[in-house]
C-alpha atoms as one frame of an Amber mdcrd trajectory, in Angstrom:
protein
 -16.918  21.351 -56.163 -16.353  18.397 -53.906 -19.180  17.704 -51.473 -17.630
  16.149 -48.421 -19.331  13.881 -45.932 -17.349  13.400 -42.772 -17.760  10.669
 -40.214 -16.009   9.396 -37.163 -15.075  11.508 -34.214 -16.479  11.522 -30.715
 -15.133  10.981 -27.217 -12.186   8.675 -26.595  -9.808   8.052 -23.722  -6.185
   9.030 -23.930  -4.180   6.266 -25.528  -7.043   5.144 -27.697  -7.443   5.266
 -31.446  -9.894   6.808 -33.836 -10.489   6.848 -37.550 -12.040   9.762 -39.339
 -13.543   9.445 -42.791 -14.225  11.964 -45.488 -16.179  10.892 -48.553 -17.088
  12.744 -51.700 -17.568  12.098 -55.374 -14.711  14.346 -56.468 -12.125  13.292
 -53.910 -10.198  10.922 -56.161  -9.267  13.786 -58.479  -7.947  16.099 -55.794
  -5.131  16.351 -53.326  -6.827  16.169 -49.949  -5.806  17.109 -46.441  -6.883
  16.989 -42.863  -6.766  20.038 -40.647  -7.763  20.640 -37.062  -8.660  23.494
 -34.767  -8.223  23.120 -31.038 -10.159  25.326 -28.619  -8.696  28.816 -28.569
  -6.176  28.054 -31.306  -5.897  28.640 -35.021  -6.707  25.924 -37.471  -3.630
  23.922 -38.389  -2.551  21.461 -41.025  -2.437  17.830 -39.940  -1.730  15.676
 -42.987  -2.235  15.527 -46.708  -2.378  12.949 -49.455  -1.816  13.521 -53.134
  -3.945  12.170 -55.947  -1.434   9.331 -56.309  -1.303   8.565 -52.592   1.864
  10.373 -51.534   1.480  11.534 -47.947   2.882  14.335 -45.861   2.411  15.194
 -42.191   2.877  17.997 -39.750   6.241  17.153 -38.237   5.026  17.067 -34.649
   2.260  14.597 -35.498   4.281  12.193 -37.598   4.063   8.637 -36.338   0.656
   8.789 -34.674  -1.372  10.030 -37.623  -1.890   8.161 -40.872  -3.748   9.518
 -43.885  -4.929   7.132 -46.571  -7.243   6.899 -49.561  -9.759   4.359 -50.740
 -10.259   5.111 -54.415 -13.117   2.636 -54.756 -15.022   4.356 -51.955 -13.999
   7.918 -52.901 -12.909   8.329 -49.324  -9.976   9.755 -47.439  -9.226   8.519
 -43.926  -7.278   9.840 -40.972  -6.200   7.212 -38.481  -5.103   8.611 -35.136
  -3.355   6.358 -32.643  -2.136   6.944 -29.094  -4.527   9.846 -28.739  -3.576
  12.609 -26.330  -5.755  15.229 -24.656  -4.019  17.852 -26.790  -5.459  16.147
 -29.865  -8.868  17.429 -28.810 -10.073  19.569 -31.693 -12.514  19.905 -34.519
 -11.078  18.006 -37.460 -11.746  19.071 -41.022 -11.024  17.556 -44.366 -10.602
  19.813 -47.327  -8.623  19.952 -50.499  -4.934  20.811 -50.455  -4.469  23.683
 -50.702  -7.754  24.296 -48.906 -10.848  25.500 -50.685 -12.285  28.500 -48.861
 -15.773  27.111 -49.346 -14.827  23.571 -48.442 -14.481  23.673 -44.669 -17.888
  22.530 -43.559 -18.614  21.944 -39.890 -15.844  19.485 -39.192 -16.037  16.609
 -36.759 -15.316  16.901 -33.056 -12.696  14.687 -31.456 -12.470  14.875 -27.688
  -9.757  13.007 -25.813 -10.231  12.531 -22.097  -7.280  12.093 -19.764
């Protein structure tokens, strides 16, 4: 089982950027994804990256979100640009498809207007 350590997140003004990180010893051998859950909403898929680095995004987020891997660091990143208040959510990394036991606490991203 992959043990994930997430970092990044916090408070940022609208229009700003943020990078989230997710590290774990088993990440390089798994397709990984980022998900998010906004207040009062269901958790949703944001982006995923295959073992070989092929990426895919939720259509409505394409262009502002970039998912990437660093194989040397066993880390997956989510770069978010031009942040909007509606991006406020708890962001999670997990495998793709998600592991039921792999959600963890997530990392809070709050975008102020």
